[in-house]
Kinemage of the C-alpha trace (Angstrom):
@kinemage 1
@onewidth
@group {chain A} dominant
@subgroup {mainchain}
@vectorlist {calphas} color= white
{ca unk a 1} P 229.521 104.247 162.149
{ca unk a 2} L 232.042 101.548 161.218
{ca unk a 3} L 234.720 103.249 159.135
{ca unk a 4} L 236.282 101.172 156.366
{ca unk a 5} L 238.380 101.947 153.335
{ca unk a 6} L 237.046 101.256 149.848
{ca unk a 7} L 238.584 97.774 149.581
{ca unk a 8} L 237.181 96.795 152.974
{ca unk a 9} L 233.735 98.131 152.067
{ca unk a 10} L 233.744 96.099 148.870
{ca unk a 11} L 234.886 92.980 150.716
{ca unk a 12} L 232.237 93.400 153.418
{ca unk a 13} L 229.492 93.856 150.807
{ca unk a 14} L 230.670 90.784 148.886
{ca unk a 15} L 230.832 88.596 151.987
{ca unk a 16} L 227.440 89.701 153.272
{ca unk a 17} L 225.927 88.936 149.884
{ca unk a 18} L 227.535 85.494 149.760
{ca unk a 19} L 226.668 84.564 153.339
{ca unk a 20} L 223.626 82.586 154.360
{ca unk a 21} L 222.876 84.944 157.237
{ca unk a 22} L 221.060 83.104 160.042
{ca unk a 23} L 219.510 84.791 163.086
{ca unk a 24} L 218.422 82.258 165.704
{ca unk a 25} L 216.124 84.451 167.798
{ca unk a 26} L 213.649 87.306 167.598
{ca unk a 27} L 210.479 88.124 169.536
{ca unk a 28} L 208.712 89.730 166.583
{ca unk a 29} L 206.002 87.127 165.989
{ca unk a 30} L 203.819 88.314 168.879
{ca unk a 31} L 203.863 91.835 167.462
{ca unk a 32} L 202.136 90.619 164.312
{ca unk a 33} L 199.149 89.458 166.397
{ca unk a 34} L 196.404 91.745 167.636
{ca unk a 35} L 196.623 92.511 171.360
{ca unk a 36} L 193.358 93.947 172.648
{ca unk a 37} L 192.762 97.277 170.940
{ca unk a 38} L 196.380 97.623 169.849
{ca unk a 39} L 196.662 97.013 166.084
{ca unk a 40} L 199.176 94.383 164.991
{ca unk a 41} L 202.245 95.267 162.984
{ca unk a 42} L 202.251 94.229 159.323
{ca unk a 43} L 205.054 91.806 158.472
{ca unk a 44} L 204.843 92.757 154.808
{ca unk a 45} L 205.305 96.514 155.307
{ca unk a 46} L 208.380 98.415 156.446
{ca unk a 47} L 207.235 99.637 159.839
{ca unk a 48} L 208.009 102.693 161.890
{ca unk a 49} L 207.952 100.540 165.032
{ca unk a 50} L 209.468 97.184 165.845
{ca unk a 51} L 212.773 95.890 164.544
{ca unk a 52} L 211.855 93.146 162.077
{ca unk a 53} L 209.590 92.952 159.065
{ca unk a 54} L 210.052 91.495 155.599
{ca unk a 55} L 211.349 94.650 153.862
{ca unk a 56} L 213.969 95.182 156.561
{ca unk a 57} L 214.994 91.495 156.533
{ca unk a 58} L 215.608 91.831 152.795
{ca unk a 59} L 217.481 95.102 153.272
{ca unk a 60} L 219.651 93.517 155.970
{ca unk a 61} L 220.467 90.470 153.851
{ca unk a 62} L 219.073 88.033 156.433
{ca unk a 63} L 218.555 84.672 154.731
{ca unk a 64} L 216.926 82.783 157.598
{ca unk a 65} L 215.152 84.295 160.596
{ca unk a 66} L 214.065 82.158 163.533
{ca unk a 67} L 210.767 83.419 164.958
{ca unk a 68} L 210.267 82.520 168.622
{ca unk a 69} L 206.853 81.803 170.076
{ca unk a 70} L 207.003 83.475 173.474
{ca unk a 71} L 203.773 83.229 175.446
{ca unk a 72} L 204.923 85.120 178.561
{ca unk a 73} L 202.921 82.792 180.794
{ca unk a 74} L 204.337 81.767 184.129
{ca unk a 75} L 201.646 79.167 184.733
{ca unk a 76} L 200.702 76.091 182.755
{ca unk a 77} L 197.372 77.332 181.530
{ca unk a 78} L 195.581 76.710 178.229
{ca unk a 79} L 196.089 80.370 177.344
{ca unk a 80} L 199.791 79.683 176.662
{ca unk a 81} L 198.967 76.864 174.264
{ca unk a 82} L 196.249 78.922 172.587
{ca unk a 83} L 198.582 81.871 172.090
{ca unk a 84} L 201.310 79.621 170.675
{ca unk a 85} L 198.876 78.103 168.181
{ca unk a 86} L 197.790 81.560 167.097
{ca unk a 87} L 201.448 82.375 166.489
{ca unk a 88} L 201.813 79.222 164.392
{ca unk a 89} L 198.845 80.361 162.336
{ca unk a 90} L 200.347 83.843 161.881
{ca unk a 91} L 203.710 82.361 160.886
{ca unk a 92} L 202.146 80.418 158.025
{ca unk a 93} L 199.982 83.371 157.069
{ca unk a 94} L 203.195 85.398 156.675
{ca unk a 95} L 204.351 82.863 154.081
{ca unk a 96} L 201.481 83.864 151.797
{ca unk a 97} L 203.854 86.635 150.704
{ca unk a 98} L 205.995 85.175 147.860
{ca unk a 99} L 209.071 86.844 149.354
{ca unk a 100} L 208.955 84.692 152.497
{ca unk a 101} L 208.922 80.904 152.941
{ca unk a 102} L 208.735 78.677 155.995
{ca unk a 103} L 211.423 76.027 156.313
{ca unk a 104} L 212.156 72.994 158.463
{ca unk a 105} L 215.526 71.880 157.102
{ca unk a 106} L 218.815 73.168 155.756
{ca unk a 107} L 217.920 72.357 152.148
{ca unk a 108} L 214.932 74.686 152.466
{ca unk a 109} L 217.125 77.482 153.844
{ca unk a 110} L 219.658 77.100 151.030
{ca unk a 111} L 216.973 76.937 148.336
{ca unk a 112} L 215.350 80.090 149.680
{ca unk a 113} L 218.723 81.857 149.576
{ca unk a 114} L 219.250 80.684 145.995
{ca unk a 115} L 215.753 81.862 145.053
{ca unk a 116} L 216.304 85.268 146.645
{ca unk a 117} L 213.596 84.943 149.290
{ca unk a 118} L 213.760 85.092 153.080
{ca unk a 119} L 213.146 81.874 155.021
{ca unk a 120} L 211.699 81.498 158.498
{ca unk a 121} L 212.185 78.852 161.178
{ca unk a 122} L 209.780 78.427 164.068
{ca unk a 123} L 210.946 78.053 167.668
{ca unk a 124} L 209.312 77.757 171.069
{ca unk a 125} L 210.745 79.992 173.796
{ca unk a 126} L 209.596 78.472 177.060
{ca unk a 127} L 207.744 75.158 177.249
{ca unk a 128} L 204.567 76.478 178.875
{ca unk a 129} L 202.484 75.673 175.761
{ca unk a 130} L 203.497 71.999 176.084
{ca unk a 131} L 201.598 71.820 179.399
{ca unk a 132} L 204.038 69.248 180.748
{ca unk a 133} L 203.150 66.743 178.018
{ca unk a 134} L 205.788 65.402 175.620
{ca unk a 135} L 203.081 64.401 173.153
{ca unk a 136} L 202.434 68.110 172.580
{ca unk a 137} L 206.101 68.473 171.644
{ca unk a 138} L 205.458 66.027 168.830
{ca unk a 139} L 202.394 68.028 167.801
{ca unk a 140} L 204.388 71.258 167.631
{ca unk a 141} L 207.093 69.427 165.677
{ca unk a 142} L 204.480 68.473 163.102
{ca unk a 143} L 203.460 72.130 162.982
{ca unk a 144} L 207.023 73.072 162.021
{ca unk a 145} L 208.792 73.852 165.315
{ca unk a 146} L 212.483 72.991 165.044
{ca unk a 147} L 213.934 74.700 168.122
{ca unk a 148} L 212.771 74.622 171.759
{ca unk a 149} L 213.899 76.075 175.072
{ca unk a 150} L 212.325 74.479 178.126
{ca unk a 151} L 211.938 77.714 180.043
{ca unk a 152} L 211.895 81.465 179.800
{ca unk a 153} L 212.562 82.718 183.338
{ca unk a 154} L 210.079 80.628 185.259
{ca unk a 155} L 210.086 77.016 186.384
{ca unk a 156} L 208.297 74.567 184.100
{ca unk a 157} L 207.901 70.785 184.456
{ca unk a 158} L 210.870 70.446 182.088
{ca unk a 159} L 213.494 72.737 183.683
{ca unk a 160} L 214.226 75.767 185.855
{ca unk a 161} L 214.646 79.182 184.288
{ca unk a 162} L 217.074 81.872 185.326
{ca unk a 163} L 214.397 83.578 187.396
{ca unk a 164} L 213.299 80.469 189.265
{ca unk a 165} L 214.016 80.621 192.956
{ca unk a 166} L 215.680 77.695 194.715
{ca unk a 167} L 216.609 76.162 191.365
{ca unk a 168} L 217.250 72.436 191.543
{ca unk a 169} L 220.632 70.948 190.690
{ca unk a 170} L 219.273 68.479 188.166
{ca unk a 171} L 216.798 68.500 185.345
{ca unk a 172} L 213.568 66.752 186.311
{ca unk a 173} L 213.046 63.352 184.760
{ca unk a 174} L 210.529 64.872 182.334
{ca unk a 175} L 213.213 67.239 181.072
{ca unk a 176} L 215.593 64.349 180.422
{ca unk a 177} L 212.862 62.448 178.570
{ca unk a 178} L 212.046 65.538 176.526
{ca unk a 179} L 215.698 65.983 175.509
{ca unk a 180} L 215.787 62.373 174.364
{ca unk a 181} L 212.601 62.902 172.366
{ca unk a 182} L 213.995 66.074 170.782
{ca unk a 183} L 217.082 64.198 169.634
{ca unk a 184} L 214.868 61.533 168.056
{ca unk a 185} L 212.635 64.071 166.320
{ca unk a 186} L 215.369 66.447 165.202
{ca unk a 187} L 214.662 69.542 167.292
{ca unk a 188} L 217.485 71.879 168.328
{ca unk a 189} L 217.685 72.467 172.087
{ca unk a 190} L 218.258 76.058 173.230
{ca unk a 191} L 219.899 76.800 176.600
{ca unk a 192} L 219.690 80.614 176.542
{ca unk a 193} L 217.212 80.883 179.435
{ca unk a 194} L 217.985 77.760 181.456
{ca unk a 195} L 219.485 78.107 184.941
{ca unk a 196} L 223.174 77.353 185.437
{ca unk a 197} L 222.776 74.073 187.306
{ca unk a 198} L 220.370 72.724 184.689
{ca unk a 199} L 222.794 73.822 181.949
{ca unk a 200} L 225.429 71.480 183.330
{ca unk a 201} L 222.946 68.649 183.529
{ca unk a 202} L 222.073 69.214 179.868
{ca unk a 203} L 225.784 68.821 179.085
{ca unk a 204} L 225.777 65.475 180.900
{ca unk a 205} L 222.573 64.214 179.269
{ca unk a 206} L 223.004 65.321 175.665
{ca unk a 207} L 225.433 63.751 173.233
{ca unk a 208} L 224.851 65.990 170.218
{ca unk a 209} L 225.052 69.759 169.707
{ca unk a 210} L 222.808 72.341 171.313
{ca unk a 211} L 222.768 76.127 171.017
{ca unk a 212} L 222.405 79.271 173.079
{ca unk a 213} L 220.194 81.103 170.606
{ca unk a 214} L 220.646 84.606 172.068
{ca unk a 215} L 223.372 84.753 174.736
{ca unk a 216} L 226.710 86.543 175.048
{ca unk a 217} L 229.771 86.196 177.323
{ca unk a 218} L 229.244 86.639 181.046
{ca unk a 219} L 232.898 87.555 181.487
{ca unk a 220} L 232.298 90.721 179.421
{ca unk a 221} L 228.788 91.481 180.689
{ca unk a 222} L 227.927 89.863 184.000
{ca unk a 223} L 224.247 88.979 183.652
{ca unk a 224} L 222.749 85.496 184.185
{ca unk a 225} L 221.525 85.229 180.587
{ca unk a 226} L 225.118 85.229 179.321
{ca unk a 227} L 227.405 82.182 179.498
{ca unk a 228} L 230.542 81.784 181.589
{ca unk a 229} L 233.806 80.810 179.939
{ca unk a 230} L 233.410 77.239 181.229
{ca unk a 231} L 229.897 77.073 179.779
{ca unk a 232} L 231.164 78.329 176.422
{ca unk a 233} L 233.831 75.627 176.393
{ca unk a 234} L 231.264 72.941 177.293
{ca unk a 235} L 228.891 74.119 174.568
{ca unk a 236} L 231.762 74.032 172.073
{ca unk a 237} L 232.731 70.523 173.212
{ca unk a 238} L 229.219 69.456 172.146
{ca unk a 239} L 229.650 71.151 168.767
{ca unk a 240} L 227.194 73.915 169.657
{ca unk a 241} L 226.913 77.584 168.718
{ca unk a 242} L 226.144 80.824 170.573
{ca unk a 243} L 223.950 83.390 168.813
{ca unk a 244} L 225.133 86.884 169.729
{ca unk a 245} L 222.419 88.953 171.440
{ca unk a 246} L 222.273 92.559 170.164
{ca unk a 247} L 220.359 94.003 173.106
{ca unk a 248} L 222.457 96.443 175.111
{ca unk a 249} L 221.724 94.865 178.509
{ca unk a 250} L 223.546 91.709 177.390
{ca unk a 251} L 226.421 93.491 175.623
{ca unk a 252} L 227.859 95.842 178.246
{ca unk a 253} L 226.923 97.353 181.592
{ca unk a 254} L 227.928 100.798 180.336
{ca unk a 255} L 227.721 102.323 176.855
{ca unk a 256} L 226.831 99.186 174.874
{ca unk a 257} L 227.801 99.411 171.217
{ca unk a 258} L 228.357 97.392 168.073
{ca unk a 259} L 232.070 97.333 168.822
{ca unk a 260} L 231.430 95.883 172.273
{ca unk a 261} L 229.092 93.292 170.759
{ca unk a 262} L 231.847 92.104 168.441
{ca unk a 263} L 234.178 92.027 171.451
{ca unk a 264} L 232.001 89.088 172.563
{ca unk a 265} L 232.696 87.406 169.225
{ca unk a 266} L 236.420 87.949 169.777
{ca unk a 267} L 236.165 86.472 173.263
{ca unk a 268} L 234.442 83.299 172.047
{ca unk a 269} L 236.887 82.876 169.178
{ca unk a 270} L 239.807 83.277 171.601
{ca unk a 271} L 238.276 80.637 173.903
{ca unk a 272} L 237.032 77.969 171.490
{ca unk a 273} L 237.745 79.085 167.929
{ca unk a 274} L 235.509 80.489 165.183
{ca unk a 275} L 233.183 77.482 164.829
{ca unk a 276} L 230.940 78.212 167.812
{ca unk a 277} L 229.625 81.748 167.372
{ca unk a 278} L 226.763 83.081 165.270
{ca unk a 279} L 223.943 85.632 165.349
{ca unk a 280} L 220.882 85.656 167.612
{ca unk a 281} L 219.629 89.223 167.617
{ca unk a 282} L 216.794 89.086 170.182
{ca unk a 283} L 215.205 91.846 168.100
{ca unk a 284} L 211.838 93.047 169.399
{ca unk a 285} L 212.867 91.696 172.792
{ca unk a 286} L 213.426 95.198 174.193
{ca unk a 287} L 216.289 97.620 173.667
{ca unk a 288} L 218.693 98.224 170.815
{ca unk a 289} L 222.281 99.160 169.990
{ca unk a 290} L 223.631 102.121 168.078
{ca unk a 291} L 224.334 100.926 164.514
{ca unk a 292} L 222.050 97.908 165.099
{ca unk a 293} L 218.714 99.644 165.456
{ca unk a 294} L 216.845 97.015 163.437
{ca unk a 295} L 217.499 94.058 161.163
{ca unk a 296} L 218.249 96.280 158.160
{ca unk a 297} L 221.532 97.185 159.872
{ca unk a 298} L 222.900 93.641 160.258
{ca unk a 299} L 225.499 94.339 157.520
{ca unk a 300} L 227.255 96.560 160.078
{ca unk a 301} L 228.282 93.370 161.910
{ca unk a 302} L 229.960 92.112 158.749
{ca unk a 303} L 231.680 95.451 158.338
{ca unk a 304} L 233.034 95.291 161.899
{ca unk a 305} L 234.272 91.710 161.371
{ca unk a 306} L 236.059 92.829 158.205
{ca unk a 307} L 237.548 95.775 160.085
{ca unk a 308} L 238.952 93.307 162.629
{ca unk a 309} L 240.509 91.282 159.796
{ca unk a 310} L 238.542 88.077 160.209
{ca unk a 311} L 239.128 85.741 157.281
{ca unk a 312} L 236.460 85.251 154.602
{ca unk a 313} L 235.887 81.709 155.851
{ca unk a 314} L 235.366 82.806 159.440
{ca unk a 315} L 233.051 85.681 158.525
{ca unk a 316} L 230.835 83.278 156.570
{ca unk a 317} L 230.814 80.860 159.526
{ca unk a 318} L 229.847 83.563 162.020
{ca unk a 319} L 227.098 85.018 159.824
{ca unk a 320} L 225.369 81.680 159.420
{ca unk a 321} L 227.603 78.762 158.496
{ca unk a 322} L 228.052 77.597 162.076
{ca unk a 323} L 224.323 77.505 162.762
{ca unk a 324} L 223.713 75.697 159.480
{ca unk a 325} L 226.211 73.045 160.585
{ca unk a 326} L 224.238 72.440 163.798
{ca unk a 327} L 220.932 72.410 161.927
{ca unk a 328} L 222.286 69.880 159.433
{ca unk a 329} L 223.434 67.657 162.291
{ca unk a 330} L 220.212 67.840 164.306
{ca unk a 331} L 217.384 68.190 161.785
{ca unk a 332} L 216.031 64.931 160.409
């Protein structure tokens, strides 16, 4: 448990209440759908399983949660598109609860915060549901998607994922065209699962900011999903933000902890300053940290930042201000 004195506890509570806390990635949406005979989790009820639901989002002070549509399909088959559309339907069904609203812009996020309700953004993790067709990207945009990664771990027509063998050095032409279309539409591009060589091509192609929605520092935890120091600097040069991933496998090889997670924040701030780091829990993606068991415990991050004597301004940036800056730049 993070140990603070009374003044620090009061400061942490004040800052967390003031912050527009933004989490740019969770895999919870699929858990709210029925899978065979397995009953779905209820978004509206505080569950005994899973890591995110509405009561725990409220308890954790999360203002805006990005819900990823992950179809887990390695092939371009209609099943991926069908599953994504079912997730879209579930996302809007969740908003029938007056405590949760769907949003597509920063004004919506800020209004929800002011109104005391949780807001949700919709993202697409892996472009399999697009079936290699940019017109479907426009369709999903109209359905509310405001963040897209081209790949999970497999190769798609748009890019190579981290698990793709013999990854190419350049994005395919379709990937370049899709990036251009995303910039026109106002969709945030997410590099968290893209292979290293394609990452550098994205840096060459894109002019505006992009994010790594749920990636940490490879220098502190050497796994492909994390970014190297040079990648972090390149992302910062584009005005982008890294969302810190709370899952232990991306925090430390041995004894992952909240303290080691915030060590990644320190590393990024040392490299590029406090404007390029945020939160991207990867909750319900498998695994958890002590003191970050579910989204109700997000205030522990604020408490650790206060313990490390981050300024009020920087704490508010890390908790959500930096991501809001990118959203405001990219969203139309």
